[in-house]
C-alpha positions as CSV (number, residue, x, y, z in Angstrom):
1,M,0.0,-0.1,0.0
2,P,1.5,3.4,-1.1
3,R,2.6,5.6,2.3
4,K,0.1,8.3,1.1
5,R,-2.3,5.9,1.1
6,L,-1.6,4.4,4.8
7,V,-1.3,7.3,6.1
8,L,-5.1,8.9,4.9
9,F,-6.4,5.2,6.3
10,A,-4.7,5.6,9.6
11,L,-6.2,9.1,10.0
12,F,-9.6,7.2,9.2
13,F,-9.6,4.2,11.2
14,I,-7.9,4.8,14.3
15,P,-10.9,7.7,15.1
16,V,-13.6,5.5,13.9
17,T,-12.3,2.7,16.1
18,A,-12.1,4.9,19.1
19,I,-15.4,6.2,18.4
20,L,-16.9,2.6,17.8
21,T,-15.0,1.3,20.8
22,Q,-16.4,3.9,22.8
23,C,-19.9,2.7,21.6
24,L,-19.6,-0.4,22.6
25,S,-17.9,0.1,26.0
26,T,-21.3,2.5,26.4
27,K,-23.6,-0.5,25.4
28,Q,-21.9,-3.0,27.3
29,A,-21.6,-0.9,30.5
30,S,-25.5,-0.4,29.9
31,T,-26.7,-3.6,31.3
32,D,-28.2,-2.4,34.6
33,P,-31.7,-3.6,34.6
34,R,-32.9,-0.6,36.1
35,G,-31.8,1.0,32.8
36,D,-29.4,3.2,31.0
37,E,-29.2,6.1,34.1
38,Y,-27.5,3.1,36.4
39,T,-24.4,1.8,36.7
40,G,-24.2,-0.3,38.9
41,A,-22.3,-1.0,42.1
42,K,-19.0,-2.4,40.4
43,T,-18.3,1.1,38.6
44,C,-18.7,2.5,42.1
45,L,-16.1,0.5,43.6
46,S,-13.7,1.8,41.0
47,C,-13.2,5.1,43.0
48,H,-14.7,3.7,46.4
49,K,-13.2,0.8,47.3
50,S,-12.5,1.8,50.8
51,I,-16.3,2.6,51.8
52,N,-17.3,-0.4,49.9
53,D,-15.1,-2.5,52.3
54,S,-16.9,-1.5,55.3
55,Y,-20.4,-1.4,53.6
56,I,-20.2,-5.1,53.2
57,H,-20.6,-5.8,56.5
58,T,-23.9,-4.1,57.3
59,A,-27.4,-5.3,57.4
60,H,-28.2,-3.5,54.3
61,A,-25.4,-5.4,52.3
62,L,-26.8,-8.2,53.9
63,A,-30.6,-7.7,52.7
64,S,-30.0,-10.4,50.1
65,S,-27.0,-12.4,49.2
66,A,-26.2,-15.7,47.2
67,P,-25.9,-18.5,49.2
68,A,-22.3,-19.2,50.1
69,D,-20.4,-20.6,53.4
70,A,-20.0,-17.0,54.5
71,T,-23.9,-16.3,54.1
72,V,-25.4,-19.4,55.3
73,N,-24.4,-19.6,58.8
74,G,-25.9,-22.4,60.0
75,S,-24.1,-26.1,60.7
76,F,-24.5,-28.8,58.5
77,L,-22.8,-31.4,60.6
78,K,-24.5,-34.7,61.9
79,G,-26.6,-33.6,65.0
80,N,-26.7,-30.1,64.2
81,D,-28.4,-29.9,60.8
82,S,-32.0,-31.0,61.5
83,V,-35.1,-29.3,62.8
84,Y,-37.9,-31.5,64.4
85,Y,-41.3,-31.3,64.0
86,N,-42.5,-33.9,66.1
87,D,-41.3,-37.7,66.1
88,H,-42.5,-38.4,62.1
89,A,-41.5,-35.1,60.9
90,H,-38.5,-33.4,60.5
91,I,-36.1,-31.3,57.8
92,M,-32.6,-31.9,57.2
93,M,-29.8,-29.2,56.2
94,Q,-27.9,-30.8,53.3
95,K,-24.6,-29.5,51.9
96,T,-23.8,-31.1,48.2
97,D,-21.6,-30.2,45.5
98,S,-25.0,-28.7,43.5
99,G,-25.9,-26.3,46.9
100,M,-27.4,-26.4,49.8
101,Y,-30.8,-28.0,50.0
102,E,-33.7,-28.2,53.0
103,A,-35.2,-31.8,52.8
104,S,-38.3,-32.5,54.3
105,F,-39.1,-36.3,55.7
106,I,-41.9,-37.9,57.4
107,N,-41.4,-41.5,59.0
108,G,-38.0,-41.2,57.1
109,Q,-39.2,-40.8,53.7
110,M,-37.9,-37.9,51.9
111,V,-41.1,-35.9,50.5
112,N,-39.3,-32.7,49.3
113,R,-36.3,-31.2,48.9
114,E,-35.6,-27.7,47.6
115,R,-32.3,-25.8,47.1
116,I,-31.3,-22.6,49.2
117,D,-31.4,-20.0,46.1
118,M,-31.0,-16.7,47.9
119,V,-30.4,-15.7,51.9
120,T,-32.0,-12.6,53.4
121,G,-30.6,-11.1,56.2
122,G,-27.7,-11.8,58.7
123,V,-27.6,-10.2,61.7
124,K,-30.0,-11.1,64.2
125,G,-30.9,-14.2,61.6
126,E,-31.0,-15.7,58.2
127,T,-34.1,-16.8,56.2
128,Y,-33.8,-18.7,52.9
129,L,-35.0,-18.2,49.1
130,Y,-35.6,-21.2,46.3
131,W,-37.0,-20.4,42.7
132,K,-39.9,-22.7,41.5
133,E,-39.9,-21.7,37.6
134,N,-39.8,-17.6,38.3
135,E,-41.2,-17.1,41.3
136,L,-39.6,-17.4,44.7
137,F,-40.9,-19.0,47.6
138,E,-39.9,-19.1,51.8
139,L,-38.1,-21.9,53.0
140,P,-39.4,-23.6,56.2
141,V,-36.1,-23.5,58.1
142,S,-34.5,-20.4,58.9
143,Y,-31.2,-20.0,61.2
144,D,-31.7,-17.7,64.8
145,N,-27.9,-15.9,65.2
146,S,-28.9,-15.6,68.5
147,K,-29.1,-18.7,69.4
148,S,-26.9,-20.0,66.9
149,K,-29.5,-22.8,65.9
150,W,-31.4,-23.8,62.5
151,I,-35.7,-22.7,63.8
152,V,-39.0,-23.3,62.0
153,S,-39.0,-19.9,59.7
154,P,-41.1,-17.4,62.0
155,G,-44.7,-17.4,60.8
156,F,-44.6,-21.4,59.5
157,D,-46.5,-24.0,60.5
158,T,-45.0,-25.8,63.4
159,T,-46.1,-29.4,62.9
160,I,-45.5,-29.8,59.3
161,A,-42.8,-28.4,56.5
162,S,-44.3,-26.1,53.6
163,Y,-42.9,-24.9,51.1
164,D,-46.0,-22.5,49.8
165,R,-45.1,-19.2,51.1
166,M,-44.6,-17.2,48.0
167,V,-42.2,-14.1,48.2
168,N,-43.8,-11.0,46.1
169,L,-42.6,-7.7,45.1
170,R,-43.4,-5.9,48.9
171,C,-40.6,-8.2,50.1
172,M,-38.4,-7.7,47.5
173,E,-38.5,-4.1,47.5
174,C,-36.6,-4.3,50.7
175,H,-34.6,-6.9,50.4
176,A,-33.2,-6.4,47.2
177,S,-32.4,-3.2,44.7
178,Y,-33.8,-4.2,41.7
179,A,-36.5,-7.3,40.9
180,K,-38.7,-6.9,37.6
181,T,-41.8,-8.4,37.9
182,E,-43.6,-10.9,35.3
183,P,-46.5,-13.1,35.4
184,G,-45.9,-16.0,37.6
185,K,-45.6,-19.6,35.9
186,V,-46.6,-21.5,38.8
187,A,-50.5,-22.7,39.6
188,S,-51.9,-20.5,42.5
189,F,-54.9,-20.6,44.1
190,S,-54.7,-17.3,45.9
191,G,-55.3,-15.2,42.9
192,E,-52.5,-13.7,40.6
193,A,-49.3,-15.5,40.9
194,Q,-46.2,-13.1,41.2
195,G,-42.9,-13.4,39.4
196,F,-39.9,-12.1,38.7
197,D,-37.6,-12.1,35.6
198,K,-34.2,-13.8,37.3
199,N,-31.6,-12.0,35.4
200,S,-32.8,-8.3,36.6
201,V,-32.8,-9.5,40.4
202,I,-29.8,-7.1,42.3
203,M,-29.1,-8.2,45.6
204,K,-28.5,-6.3,48.6
205,I,-29.1,-2.6,49.1
206,D,-26.6,-1.1,46.7
207,C,-25.1,2.4,46.2
208,E,-27.8,3.7,43.9
209,R,-30.7,2.5,45.8
210,C,-29.5,5.2,48.1
211,H,-28.0,7.4,46.2
212,G,-30.0,7.2,42.7
213,P,-28.8,6.7,39.4
214,G,-25.3,7.0,38.8
215,R,-23.9,6.5,34.9
216,E,-23.7,10.4,34.6
217,H,-21.9,10.6,37.9
218,A,-19.8,8.1,37.0
219,D,-18.9,8.9,33.3
220,F,-18.0,12.6,34.6
221,Q,-16.0,11.9,37.4
222,L,-13.7,9.2,35.7
223,N,-13.4,11.3,32.8
224,N,-12.2,14.6,35.1
225,P,-10.4,13.0,37.9
226,E,-9.4,16.1,39.0
227,V,-12.8,17.7,40.2
228,K,-13.2,16.3,43.8
229,T,-16.4,17.3,44.3
230,A,-19.1,14.9,43.9
231,K,-21.2,16.0,40.6
232,Y,-24.6,14.5,39.0
233,I,-25.2,12.4,42.2
234,T,-27.1,12.8,45.5
235,R,-25.0,13.4,48.3
236,I,-27.2,12.7,51.4
237,Q,-26.2,15.5,53.6
238,S,-27.7,17.9,50.7
239,L,-31.2,16.5,51.6
240,T,-33.8,18.1,53.9
241,Q,-35.5,16.1,56.9
242,A,-37.9,15.4,55.3
243,Q,-36.3,14.1,52.2
244,Q,-33.8,12.0,54.1
245,T,-36.6,10.6,56.1
246,D,-38.7,9.5,53.1
247,L,-35.7,7.6,51.4
248,C,-35.3,5.6,54.6
249,G,-38.9,5.3,55.0
250,T,-39.1,3.2,51.7
251,C,-37.9,0.5,54.0
252,H,-38.2,1.5,57.5
253,S,-41.8,2.9,57.2
254,G,-43.6,-0.5,58.3
255,T,-45.4,-3.1,55.4
256,Q,-49.0,-2.0,56.6
257,T,-49.1,0.5,54.2
258,D,-51.2,1.0,50.5
259,N,-48.4,1.3,48.3
260,S,-49.8,3.1,44.5
261,R,-46.1,2.3,42.9
262,S,-43.3,0.3,43.5
263,I,-40.9,1.5,46.0
264,F,-37.9,0.4,43.1
265,E,-39.4,3.8,41.1
266,F,-38.4,5.5,44.3
267,K,-35.4,8.3,44.2
268,P,-33.4,10.5,46.5
269,G,-35.8,13.5,47.3
270,D,-39.0,12.2,46.5
271,K,-42.0,12.4,48.3
272,L,-42.7,9.1,50.0
273,S,-46.7,9.7,50.2
274,D,-46.5,9.6,46.4
275,F,-45.3,6.0,47.0
276,K,-47.3,4.6,49.7
277,Q,-49.1,5.5,52.9
278,R,-50.3,3.9,56.1
279,A,-53.2,1.9,55.7
280,A,-56.2,2.6,57.0
281,S,-56.6,-1.1,58.6
282,A,-53.0,-0.6,60.0
283,G,-55.0,1.9,63.1
284,A,-53.2,5.1,64.3
285,P,-49.7,5.6,63.9
286,D,-49.0,5.2,67.8
287,L,-47.1,3.1,69.7
288,E,-49.9,0.2,70.5
289,H,-49.9,-0.3,66.1
290,I,-46.3,0.5,65.3
291,D,-44.0,-2.6,65.8
292,V,-40.5,-2.3,66.1
293,H,-39.8,-4.0,63.3
294,G,-39.2,-2.2,60.0
295,D,-41.2,0.9,61.0
296,Q,-38.1,2.7,62.9
297,L,-39.9,5.9,61.3
298,E,-43.0,6.1,62.0
299,M,-41.7,5.6,65.7
300,L,-39.1,8.0,65.4
301,K,-41.4,10.5,64.5
302,T,-43.3,10.0,67.9
303,S,-40.0,10.8,69.5
304,K,-39.5,14.6,71.4
305,C,-35.8,14.5,69.8
306,Y,-37.1,14.5,66.3
307,S,-39.9,17.0,66.2
308,A,-37.8,19.1,68.7
309,S,-35.1,19.2,66.0
310,K,-33.8,18.9,63.0
311,M,-32.3,15.2,63.7
312,N,-32.8,12.8,60.8
313,C,-31.4,9.1,60.4
314,S,-27.8,10.2,59.4
315,S,-27.9,11.8,62.5
316,C,-27.1,8.9,64.4
317,H,-26.4,6.4,61.3
318,D,-23.7,6.1,59.3
319,A,-24.8,3.8,56.5
320,H,-21.4,2.7,55.0
321,K,-20.3,1.5,58.2
322,N,-21.1,-1.3,61.0
323,Q,-22.3,0.5,64.0
324,R,-24.0,-2.4,66.2
325,N,-22.9,-2.8,69.8
326,E,-21.2,0.9,69.5
327,A,-22.8,2.0,72.3
328,E,-20.1,4.7,73.0
329,M,-20.5,6.2,69.9
330,F,-24.0,6.5,69.9
331,A,-23.9,7.9,73.4
332,A,-21.7,10.3,72.1
333,K,-24.3,11.2,69.3
334,C,-27.0,12.0,72.1
335,E,-24.7,14.6,73.8
336,S,-24.2,16.6,71.1
337,C,-27.7,17.9,72.2
338,H,-28.1,16.7,75.3
339,S,-25.4,18.7,77.4
340,A,-24.9,21.3,80.4
341,V,-24.8,23.9,77.7
342,N,-28.0,23.1,76.5
343,H,-29.7,23.0,79.9
344,N,-30.6,19.3,79.3
345,L,-28.3,16.5,80.4
346,C,-29.7,13.2,81.4
347,K,-31.3,12.9,85.3
348,M,-28.7,10.1,86.2
349,T,-25.6,12.5,85.8
350,G,-24.2,12.5,89.1
351,K,-25.8,9.8,90.3
352,I,-24.1,7.0,88.2
353,D,-20.7,6.8,86.8
354,A,-19.8,9.3,83.8
355,A,-18.1,5.9,81.9
356,V,-21.0,3.9,82.9
357,L,-23.4,6.5,81.7
358,K,-21.6,6.8,78.3
359,T,-22.6,3.2,77.7
360,K,-26.2,3.1,78.7
361,C,-28.0,6.0,76.8
362,V,-29.4,3.8,74.2
363,D,-30.3,1.2,76.4
364,C,-32.0,3.5,78.6
365,H,-33.8,5.6,75.8
366,M,-34.0,3.2,73.4
367,P,-34.0,-0.7,74.6
368,L,-35.2,-3.7,73.0
369,L,-38.6,-4.4,72.9
370,P,-40.2,-7.6,71.7
371,S,-41.6,-7.3,68.2
372,K,-45.2,-7.9,67.3
373,A,-44.8,-9.3,63.8
374,I,-41.3,-11.4,63.9
375,V,-42.2,-14.6,66.7
376,N,-39.2,-17.3,66.8
377,E,-40.0,-20.4,68.9
378,Q,-43.1,-18.7,70.4
379,Q,-40.4,-15.9,71.5
380,S,-40.8,-12.3,70.4
381,V,-37.5,-11.2,68.5
382,M,-36.1,-8.4,70.3
383,I,-35.5,-5.4,68.2
384,R,-34.2,-2.1,69.6
385,T,-37.3,1.0,69.4
386,H,-36.6,3.6,67.7
387,H,-39.2,5.8,70.0
388,I,-36.6,8.1,71.9
389,A,-37.8,8.2,75.3
390,V,-37.9,7.5,79.1
391,Y,-38.3,4.1,79.9
392,P,-38.6,4.0,83.9
393,D,-38.6,0.0,83.9
394,Q,-35.6,-0.1,81.8
395,T,-33.6,2.2,84.2
396,K,-34.6,0.3,87.2
397,K,-33.3,-2.5,85.6
398,I,-29.6,-0.6,84.9
399,L,-29.5,0.6,88.0
400,A,-30.1,-2.8,89.8
401,Y,-27.4,-4.6,87.4
402,L,-25.0,-1.9,88.6
403,K,-26.0,-2.4,91.9
404,A,-25.4,-6.0,91.9
405,K,-21.7,-5.3,90.1
406,K,-20.7,-3.4,93.0
């Protein structure tokens, strides 16, 4: 090829190749099932790996996950691998090369066996789901982390194994970042069955679930690394009190609601009332009707700390960190408002050791209370209330405990 033609070919081919490569890479990157404006958590990792390394230990990151030794904590060893309903019926947890299973036996004969396809939860316990056609169902045995044992799944029949509790969109909206619905393929006697496109499911609560679509942000920041201020992405601190609590309230405002739109469509800054309203059948939003499980927002709104200030969920919680059992850290949050300068110190100040007081703010004013919604083995699961108040009985218990330690 003559030199002149070679030069002309190079001048034409290289730019075209670059354009095509960019188009193809954009197309390849646009695989998030939520749409082209989303980029996916893997893209976020390129700049925010340290945040992710912390985040993976939080309850949000454990909302749902694939089954693995790290996400299924129960024992599969003989003697610890079964849940017995009675002398005739039991479920055996099995691990094989093809996966982890829950197998039901009656009089020694296996009558049902389903593989664990998804794990939900991981803090207080774990519940397992399996696919049947394009529908998800909850498995009859769960794991209780507080007791370190397999248990009959909360709300399930305690006399015989049941594999027919369907998982619906409402469940997925708070245990996943996305799942596209489609007509279910399994016959149902309880109305229209709800299925999911398996390839659309994004497990756990990911970055864009809280910060909104991130493709424009990622494209800008990767192409402009010298710009250190985040562009085209929601910074939680920039939201108003109502906007922040509405964002958290997509999942933490209870299940007794009438939903007009899927929570998967919610973006930071939207009004929660445009998506869900408290159902009339749920009763008044007071402490008699609100449960400590999943209704933290309504609990918080009944607190004077909330109504008399600009506090929001982020005032105490860093969603990127596992802050469980950090009593002193949460107490410091309380002391940022409750101080001698503000003339609203805790009334126990000076009556008990200051070092002890710093660890007991939460236990006294946000104690663990029994849930009416989650009952394991006829015992209510204890969950920390978000109604911040004076609980005289809790104060007495703590004082008695401290006195006994002397």
